[in-house]
N, CA, C and O atoms as CSV, one atom per row, in Angstrom:
chain,resi,resn,atom,element,x,y,z
A,1,ILE,N,N,-39.770,-1.077,124.781
A,1,ILE,CA,C,-41.081,-1.486,125.254
A,1,ILE,C,C,-41.334,-2.936,124.863
A,1,ILE,O,O,-41.887,-3.703,125.651
A,2,LEU,N,N,-40.931,-3.320,123.641
A,2,LEU,CA,C,-41.090,-4.712,123.223
A,2,LEU,C,C,-39.722,-5.364,123.188
A,2,LEU,O,O,-38.739,-4.737,122.792
A,3,THR,N,N,-39.658,-6.605,123.597
A,3,THR,CA,C,-38.385,-7.322,123.570
A,3,THR,C,C,-38.554,-8.582,122.744
A,3,THR,O,O,-39.651,-9.130,122.631
A,4,LEU,N,N,-37.446,-9.032,122.167
A,4,LEU,CA,C,-37.471,-10.273,121.398
A,4,LEU,C,C,-37.069,-11.419,122.309
A,4,LEU,O,O,-36.079,-11.337,123.036
A,5,THR,N,N,-37.837,-12.467,122.259
A,5,THR,CA,C,-37.497,-13.653,123.042
A,5,THR,C,C,-36.709,-14.591,122.150
A,5,THR,O,O,-36.529,-14.318,120.963
A,6,SER,N,N,-36.251,-15.662,122.694
A,6,SER,CA,C,-35.451,-16.598,121.915
A,6,SER,C,C,-36.274,-17.248,120.803
A,6,SER,O,O,-35.709,-17.740,119.826
A,7,GLY,N,N,-37.592,-17.257,120.939
A,7,GLY,CA,C,-38.457,-17.829,119.908
A,7,GLY,C,C,-38.775,-16.830,118.812
A,7,GLY,O,O,-39.655,-17.100,117.995
A,8,SER,N,N,-38.094,-15.676,118.753
A,8,SER,CA,C,-38.275,-14.625,117.760
A,8,SER,C,C,-39.698,-14.080,117.762
A,8,SER,O,O,-40.226,-13.716,116.711
A,9,ARG,N,N,-40.303,-14.025,118.907
A,9,ARG,CA,C,-41.633,-13.442,119.015
A,9,ARG,C,C,-41.532,-12.170,119.820
A,9,ARG,O,O,-40.753,-12.081,120.769
A,10,CYS,N,N,-42.327,-11.178,119.434
A,10,CYS,CA,C,-42.362,-9.928,120.177
A,10,CYS,C,C,-43.263,-10.107,121.394
A,10,CYS,O,O,-44.376,-10.623,121.290
A,11,SER,N,N,-42.773,-9.680,122.523
A,11,SER,CA,C,-43.610,-9.735,123.721
A,11,SER,C,C,-43.321,-8.482,124.541
A,11,SER,O,O,-42.211,-7.952,124.489
A,12,PRO,N,N,-44.296,-8.011,125.289
A,12,PRO,CA,C,-44.071,-6.820,126.096
A,12,PRO,C,C,-42.995,-7.087,127.146
A,12,PRO,O,O,-42.847,-8.197,127.657
A,13,SER,N,N,-42.265,-6.042,127.438
A,13,SER,CA,C,-41.217,-6.169,128.444
A,13,SER,C,C,-41.858,-6.454,129.803
A,13,SER,O,O,-42.801,-5.767,130.193
A,14,PRO,N,N,-41.365,-7.445,130.516
A,14,PRO,CA,C,-41.986,-7.786,131.802
A,14,PRO,C,C,-41.790,-6.704,132.860
A,14,PRO,O,O,-42.488,-6.699,133.874
A,15,THR,N,N,-40.845,-5.786,132.635
A,15,THR,CA,C,-40.585,-4.759,133.643
A,15,THR,C,C,-41.616,-3.641,133.606
A,15,THR,O,O,-41.757,-2.904,134.581
A,16,LEU,N,N,-42.352,-3.500,132.477
A,16,LEU,CA,C,-43.376,-2.452,132.397
A,16,LEU,C,C,-44.621,-2.882,133.152
A,16,LEU,O,O,-45.010,-4.049,133.101
A,17,PRO,N,N,-45.243,-1.950,133.850
A,17,PRO,CA,C,-46.501,-2.307,134.526
A,17,PRO,C,C,-47.583,-2.609,133.494
A,17,PRO,O,O,-47.511,-2.163,132.349
A,18,PHE,N,N,-48.573,-3.364,133.913
A,18,PHE,CA,C,-49.651,-3.794,133.030
A,18,PHE,C,C,-50.345,-2.599,132.392
A,18,PHE,O,O,-50.673,-2.657,131.207
A,19,ARG,N,N,-50.581,-1.528,133.126
A,19,ARG,CA,C,-51.264,-0.338,132.604
A,19,ARG,C,C,-50.474,0.288,131.459
A,19,ARG,O,O,-51.068,0.721,130.472
A,20,MET,N,N,-49.159,0.345,131.570
A,20,MET,CA,C,-48.316,0.919,130.510
A,20,MET,C,C,-48.376,0.046,129.254
A,20,MET,O,O,-48.418,0.560,128.135
A,21,ARG,N,N,-48.379,-1.280,129.448
A,21,ARG,CA,C,-48.463,-2.164,128.294
A,21,ARG,C,C,-49.808,-1.978,127.581
A,21,ARG,O,O,-49.867,-1.958,126.351
A,22,ARG,N,N,-50.878,-1.843,128.357
A,22,ARG,CA,C,-52.203,-1.621,127.762
A,22,ARG,C,C,-52.234,-0.290,127.018
A,22,ARG,O,O,-52.826,-0.190,125.944
A,23,TYR,N,N,-51.589,0.743,127.594
A,23,TYR,CA,C,-51.546,2.062,126.966
A,23,TYR,C,C,-50.790,1.979,125.639
A,23,TYR,O,O,-51.223,2.557,124.642
A,24,ALA,N,N,-49.673,1.268,125.622
A,24,ALA,CA,C,-48.901,1.100,124.387
A,24,ALA,C,C,-49.722,0.336,123.346
A,24,ALA,O,O,-49.710,0.677,122.163
A,25,ASP,N,N,-50.429,-0.691,123.794
A,25,ASP,CA,C,-51.301,-1.433,122.873
A,25,ASP,C,C,-52.387,-0.537,122.309
A,25,ASP,O,O,-52.696,-0.622,121.121
A,26,ALA,N,N,-52.969,0.313,123.125
A,26,ALA,CA,C,-54.036,1.210,122.680
A,26,ALA,C,C,-53.510,2.207,121.658
A,26,ALA,O,O,-54.184,2.487,120.666
A,27,ILE,N,N,-52.323,2.744,121.884
A,27,ILE,CA,C,-51.731,3.681,120.929
A,27,ILE,C,C,-51.506,2.981,119.589
A,27,ILE,O,O,-51.834,3.515,118.530
A,28,PHE,N,N,-50.938,1.767,119.658
A,28,PHE,CA,C,-50.704,1.012,118.430
A,28,PHE,C,C,-52.029,0.725,117.719
A,28,PHE,O,O,-52.131,0.902,116.505
A,29,THR,N,N,-53.033,0.288,118.463
A,29,THR,CA,C,-54.327,-0.045,117.873
A,29,THR,C,C,-54.967,1.172,117.228
A,29,THR,O,O,-55.495,1.070,116.121
A,30,ASN,N,N,-54.936,2.314,117.887
A,30,ASN,CA,C,-55.504,3.542,117.314
A,30,ASN,C,C,-54.765,3.948,116.050
A,30,ASN,O,O,-55.385,4.328,115.056
A,31,SER,N,N,-53.443,3.869,116.086
A,31,SER,CA,C,-52.652,4.219,114.901
A,31,SER,C,C,-52.960,3.258,113.762
A,31,SER,O,O,-53.084,3.666,112.607
A,32,TYR,N,N,-53.082,1.990,114.096
A,32,TYR,CA,C,-53.385,0.980,113.088
A,32,TYR,C,C,-54.759,1.245,112.468
A,32,TYR,O,O,-54.925,1.132,111.254
A,33,ARG,N,N,-55.731,1.593,113.290
A,33,ARG,CA,C,-57.067,1.916,112.775
A,33,ARG,C,C,-57.030,3.131,111.862
A,33,ARG,O,O,-57.712,3.160,110.837
A,34,LYS,N,N,-56.237,4.135,112.226
A,34,LYS,CA,C,-56.124,5.325,111.374
A,34,LYS,C,C,-55.531,4.961,110.024
A,34,LYS,O,O,-56.008,5.419,108.986
A,35,VAL,N,N,-54.495,4.139,110.039
A,35,VAL,CA,C,-53.862,3.716,108.783
A,35,VAL,C,C,-54.854,2.931,107.933
A,35,VAL,O,O,-54.962,3.158,106.728
A,36,LEU,N,N,-55.579,2.008,108.563
A,36,LEU,CA,C,-56.580,1.241,107.815
A,36,LEU,C,C,-57.658,2.161,107.243
A,36,LEU,O,O,-58.113,1.962,106.117
A,37,GLY,N,N,-58.065,3.165,108.019
A,37,GLY,CA,C,-59.056,4.129,107.534
A,37,GLY,C,C,-58.545,4.904,106.340
A,37,GLY,O,O,-59.281,5.133,105.380
A,38,GLN,N,N,-57.275,5.312,106.396
A,38,GLN,CA,C,-56.686,6.042,105.268
A,38,GLN,C,C,-56.603,5.150,104.033
A,38,GLN,O,O,-56.886,5.593,102.920
A,39,LEU,N,N,-56.215,3.902,104.233
A,39,LEU,CA,C,-56.143,2.974,103.100
A,39,LEU,C,C,-57.523,2.750,102.490
A,39,LEU,O,O,-57.667,2.709,101.268
A,40,SER,N,N,-58.532,2.607,103.338
A,40,SER,CA,C,-59.892,2.426,102.833
A,40,SER,C,C,-60.359,3.650,102.065
A,40,SER,O,O,-60.984,3.528,101.012
A,41,ALA,N,N,-60.052,4.840,102.598
A,41,ALA,CA,C,-60.452,6.075,101.925
A,41,ALA,C,C,-59.752,6.199,100.574
A,41,ALA,O,O,-60.376,6.605,99.593
A,42,ARG,N,N,-58.467,5.855,100.511
A,42,ARG,CA,C,-57.739,5.917,99.234
A,42,ARG,C,C,-58.311,4.938,98.225
A,42,ARG,O,O,-58.462,5.266,97.049
A,43,LYS,N,N,-58.630,3.727,98.688
A,43,LYS,CA,C,-59.209,2.721,97.799
A,43,LYS,C,C,-60.547,3.202,97.256
A,43,LYS,O,O,-60.825,3.057,96.066
A,44,LEU,N,N,-61.379,3.776,98.127
A,44,LEU,CA,C,-62.671,4.290,97.698
A,44,LEU,C,C,-62.492,5.405,96.679
A,44,LEU,O,O,-63.194,5.445,95.668
A,45,LEU,N,N,-61.560,6.306,96.940
A,45,LEU,CA,C,-61.296,7.412,96.015
A,45,LEU,C,C,-60.811,6.889,94.665
A,45,LEU,O,O,-61.237,7.375,93.617
A,46,GLN,N,N,-59.927,5.904,94.691
A,46,GLN,CA,C,-59.452,5.324,93.430
A,46,GLN,C,C,-60.588,4.669,92.658
A,46,GLN,O,O,-60.666,4.792,91.435
A,47,ASP,N,N,-61.469,3.972,93.374
A,47,ASP,CA,C,-62.619,3.341,92.705
A,47,ASP,C,C,-63.506,4.387,92.055
A,47,ASP,O,O,-63.936,4.216,90.915
A,48,ILE,N,N,-63.784,5.475,92.776
A,48,ILE,CA,C,-64.630,6.539,92.235
A,48,ILE,C,C,-63.978,7.166,91.014
A,48,ILE,O,O,-64.635,7.387,89.997
A,49,MET,N,N,-62.673,7.455,91.116
A,49,MET,CA,C,-61.967,8.092,90.001
A,49,MET,C,C,-61.912,7.167,88.788
A,49,MET,O,O,-62.085,7.630,87.660
A,50,SER,N,N,-61.678,5.884,88.992
A,50,SER,CA,C,-61.616,4.965,87.852
A,50,SER,C,C,-62.995,4.804,87.220
A,50,SER,O,O,-63.107,4.663,86.002
A,51,ARG,N,N,-64.047,4.825,88.041
A,51,ARG,CA,C,-65.409,4.752,87.501
A,51,ARG,C,C,-65.704,5.979,86.649
A,51,ARG,O,O,-66.265,5.866,85.559
A,52,GLN,N,N,-65.319,7.168,87.159
A,52,GLN,CA,C,-65.546,8.399,86.391
A,52,GLN,C,C,-64.740,8.387,85.101
A,52,GLN,O,O,-65.234,8.807,84.055
A,53,GLN,N,N,-63.506,7.908,85.167
A,53,GLN,CA,C,-62.669,7.840,83.974
A,53,GLN,C,C,-63.288,6.888,82.956
A,53,GLN,O,O,-63.275,7.166,81.757
A,54,GLY,N,N,-63.830,5.770,83.427
A,54,GLY,CA,C,-64.492,4.831,82.527
A,54,GLY,C,C,-65.699,5.454,81.849
A,54,GLY,O,O,-65.945,5.226,80.664
A,55,GLU,N,N,-66.460,6.255,82.620
A,55,GLU,CA,C,-67.617,6.940,82.028
A,55,GLU,C,C,-67.164,7.955,80.984
A,55,GLU,O,O,-67.777,8.080,79.924
A,56,ARG,N,N,-66.079,8.686,81.291
A,56,ARG,CA,C,-65.558,9.665,80.318
A,56,ARG,C,C,-65.107,8.966,79.048
A,56,ARG,O,O,-65.385,9.432,77.943
A,57,ASN,N,N,-64.409,7.846,79.207
A,57,ASN,CA,C,-63.944,7.094,78.035
A,57,ASN,C,C,-65.125,6.609,77.206
A,57,ASN,O,O,-65.082,6.629,75.976
A,58,GLN,N,N,-66.186,6.170,77.891
A,58,GLN,CA,C,-67.369,5.701,77.178
A,58,GLN,C,C,-68.021,6.858,76.418
A,58,GLN,O,O,-68.437,6.687,75.272
A,59,GLU,N,N,-68.114,8.043,77.051
A,59,GLU,CA,C,-68.692,9.208,76.381
A,59,GLU,C,C,-67.859,9.604,75.167
A,59,GLU,O,O,-68.403,9.927,74.111
A,60,GLN,N,N,-66.530,9.578,75.325
A,60,GLN,CA,C,-65.662,9.928,74.207
A,60,GLN,C,C,-65.822,8.927,73.073
A,60,GLN,O,O,-65.822,9.308,71.902
A,61,GLY,N,N,-65.959,7.646,73.415
A,61,GLY,CA,C,-66.157,6.625,72.395
A,61,GLY,C,C,-67.451,6.857,71.637
A,61,GLY,O,O,-67.506,6.670,70.422
A,62,THR,N,N,-68.504,7.267,72.356
A,62,THR,CA,C,-69.782,7.562,71.710
A,62,THR,C,C,-69.633,8.757,70.780
A,62,THR,O,O,-70.136,8.750,69.657
A,63,ARG,N,N,-68.929,9.797,71.264
A,63,ARG,CA,C,-68.717,10.989,70.428
A,63,ARG,C,C,-67.926,10.644,69.176
A,63,ARG,O,O,-68.233,11.131,68.088
A,64,VAL,N,N,-66.913,9.806,69.327
A,64,VAL,CA,C,-66.088,9.419,68.179
A,64,VAL,C,C,-66.929,8.650,67.171
A,64,VAL,O,O,-66.845,8.901,65.969
A,65,ARG,N,N,-67.745,7.706,67.661
A,65,ARG,CA,C,-68.603,6.940,66.740
A,65,ARG,C,C,-69.589,7.863,66.030
A,65,ARG,O,O,-69.804,7.738,64.825
A,66,PHE,N,N,-70.192,8.799,66.786
A,66,PHE,CA,C,-71.134,9.739,66.181
A,66,PHE,C,C,-70.421,10.609,65.153
A,66,PHE,O,O,-70.955,10.864,64.073
A,67,GLY,N,N,-69.209,11.068,65.488
A,67,GLY,CA,C,-68.423,11.878,64.555
A,67,GLY,C,C,-68.122,11.123,63.281
A,67,GLY,O,O,-68.167,11.692,62.190
A,68,ARG,N,N,-67.815,9.840,63.414
A,68,ARG,CA,C,-67.542,9.021,62.224
A,68,ARG,C,C,-68.795,8.876,61.374
A,68,ARG,O,O,-68.721,8.907,60.146
A,69,GLN,N,N,-69.948,8.718,62.025
A,69,GLN,CA,C,-71.199,8.609,61.270
A,69,GLN,C,C,-71.471,9.895,60.502
A,69,GLN,O,O,-71.867,9.863,59.337
A,70,VAL,N,N,-71.254,11.035,61.172
A,70,VAL,CA,C,-71.475,12.325,60.504
A,70,VAL,C,C,-70.502,12.484,59.345
A,70,VAL,O,O,-70.887,12.909,58.256
A,71,ASP,N,N,-69.232,12.139,59.584
A,71,ASP,CA,C,-68.232,12.222,58.513
A,71,ASP,C,C,-68.631,11.338,57.332
A,71,ASP,O,O,-68.478,11.733,56.176
A,72,SER,N,N,-69.138,10.151,57.625
A,72,SER,CA,C,-69.563,9.235,56.568
A,72,SER,C,C,-70.742,9.809,55.789
A,72,SER,O,O,-70.803,9.696,54.565
A,73,MET,N,N,-71.685,10.431,56.518
A,73,MET,CA,C,-72.835,11.034,55.834
A,73,MET,C,C,-72.381,12.176,54.924
A,73,MET,O,O,-72.872,12.303,53.803
A,74,TRP,N,N,-71.448,13.006,55.397
A,74,TRP,CA,C,-70.941,14.109,54.567
A,74,TRP,C,C,-70.211,13.571,53.345
A,74,TRP,O,O,-70.332,14.113,52.246
A,75,ALA,N,N,-69.447,12.494,53.550
A,75,ALA,CA,C,-68.727,11.897,52.418
A,75,ALA,C,C,-69.723,11.372,51.383
A,75,ALA,O,O,-69.529,11.551,50.181
A,76,ASP,N,N,-70.790,10.723,51.859
A,76,ASP,CA,C,-71.827,10.235,50.930
A,76,ASP,C,C,-72.475,11.406,50.196
A,76,ASP,O,O,-72.716,11.336,48.991
A,77,HIS,N,N,-72.753,12.476,50.926
A,77,HIS,CA,C,-73.387,13.665,50.319
A,77,HIS,C,C,-72.478,14.283,49.256
A,77,HIS,O,O,-72.927,14.655,48.172
A,78,ARG,N,N,-71.186,14.383,49.592
A,78,ARG,CA,C,-70.230,14.933,48.612
A,78,ARG,C,C,-70.153,14.044,47.378
A,78,ARG,O,O,-70.089,14.525,46.246
A,79,GLN,N,N,-70.160,12.741,47.621
A,79,GLN,CA,C,-70.094,11.790,46.511
A,79,GLN,C,C,-71.300,11.983,45.591
A,79,GLN,O,O,-71.149,12.038,44.370
A,80,MET,N,N,-72.503,12.086,46.179
A,80,MET,CA,C,-73.709,12.284,45.366
A,80,MET,C,C,-73.654,13.623,44.636
A,80,MET,O,O,-74.071,13.714,43.482
A,81,SER,N,N,-73.144,14.663,45.296
A,81,SER,CA,C,-73.031,15.973,44.653
A,81,SER,C,C,-72.081,15.917,43.473
A,81,SER,O,O,-72.364,16.483,42.417
A,82,LEU,N,N,-70.954,15.239,43.644
A,82,LEU,CA,C,-69.999,15.103,42.541
A,82,LEU,C,C,-70.613,14.318,41.384
A,82,LEU,O,O,-70.435,14.674,40.219
A,83,GLU,N,N,-71.337,13.248,41.714
A,83,GLU,CA,C,-71.968,12.457,40.663
A,83,GLU,C,C,-73.006,13.298,39.914
A,83,GLU,O,O,-73.077,13.245,38.687
A,84,SER,N,N,-73.807,14.069,40.647
A,84,SER,CA,C,-74.810,14.927,40.004
A,84,SER,C,C,-74.140,15.966,39.107
A,84,SER,O,O,-74.615,16.245,38.006
A,85,LEU,N,N,-73.052,16.525,39.579
A,85,LEU,CA,C,-72.317,17.526,38.803
A,85,LEU,C,C,-71.755,16.901,37.530
A,85,LEU,O,O,-71.846,17.492,36.454
A,86,LEU,N,N,-71.179,15.715,37.649
A,86,LEU,CA,C,-70.634,15.041,36.467
A,86,LEU,C,C,-71.734,14.698,35.456
A,86,LEU,O,O,-71.541,14.866,34.252
A,87,VAL,N,N,-72.880,14.221,35.938
A,87,VAL,CA,C,-73.999,13.914,35.039
A,87,VAL,C,C,-74.443,15.179,34.322
A,87,VAL,O,O,-74.687,15.153,33.116
A,88,ALA,N,N,-74.551,16.277,35.044
A,88,ALA,CA,C,-74.969,17.541,34.430
A,88,ALA,C,C,-73.951,18.002,33.395
A,88,ALA,O,O,-74.334,18.479,32.326
A,89,LEU,N,N,-72.662,17.869,33.695
A,89,LEU,CA,C,-71.625,18.264,32.746
A,89,LEU,C,C,-71.662,17.390,31.488
A,89,LEU,O,O,-71.514,17.891,30.373
A,90,LEU,N,N,-71.859,16.085,31.674
A,90,LEU,CA,C,-71.950,15.185,30.517
A,90,LEU,C,C,-73.145,15.543,29.637
A,90,LEU,O,O,-73.030,15.556,28.412
A,91,ARG,N,N,-74.290,15.832,30.254
A,91,ARG,CA,C,-75.475,16.222,29.468
A,91,ARG,C,C,-75.216,17.509,28.692
A,91,ARG,O,O,-75.559,17.633,27.516
A,92,LYS,N,N,-74.607,18.452,29.382
A,92,LYS,CA,C,-74.322,19.739,28.745
A,92,LYS,C,C,-73.369,19.529,27.565
A,92,LYS,O,O,-73.525,20.134,26.505
A,93,HIS,N,N,-72.371,18.648,27.779
A,93,HIS,CA,C,-71.411,18.360,26.720
A,93,HIS,C,C,-72.086,17.700,25.532
A,93,HIS,O,O,-71.817,18.055,24.384
A,94,ARG,N,N,-72.964,16.739,25.803
A,94,ARG,CA,C,-73.712,16.057,24.749
A,94,ARG,C,C,-74.620,17.019,24.003
A,94,ARG,O,O,-74.700,16.989,22.775
A,95,ASP,N,N,-75.302,17.870,24.753
A,95,ASP,CA,C,-76.227,18.830,24.129
A,95,ASP,C,C,-75.476,19.823,23.237
A,95,ASP,O,O,-75.972,20.230,22.186
A,96,SER,N,N,-74.288,20.199,23.667
A,96,SER,CA,C,-73.536,21.172,22.855
A,96,SER,C,C,-72.986,20.519,21.595
A,96,SER,O,O,-72.779,21.204,20.594
A,97,GLN,N,N,-72.746,19.216,21.619
A,97,GLN,CA,C,-72.236,18.516,20.435
A,97,GLN,C,C,-73.374,18.095,19.508
A,97,GLN,O,O,-73.169,17.968,18.301
A,98,GLY,N,N,-74.510,17.888,20.030
A,98,GLY,CA,C,-75.609,17.325,19.275
A,98,GLY,C,C,-76.317,18.262,18.428
A,98,GLY,O,O,-77.268,17.880,17.745
């Protein structure tokens, strides 16, 4: 249907009637539009998925930071409990010696 000329350009074969060349062009154009539509749909889907993944990562980061804060609070609480226990033991030891 397409022939190469000496200038390396694609051109419709002159032996085909004009209607057939238009029909071939229409088929190519429709196929090209479908491919472009599929590419656009894939790009949109990738954008949506990457946005959702970014939101998930942000939520996980918030959870991790909150978890670290809670862990830090528990560590502080344990530290104070140990200090209180040691103070009580020292007093008891002093009282028993005194």
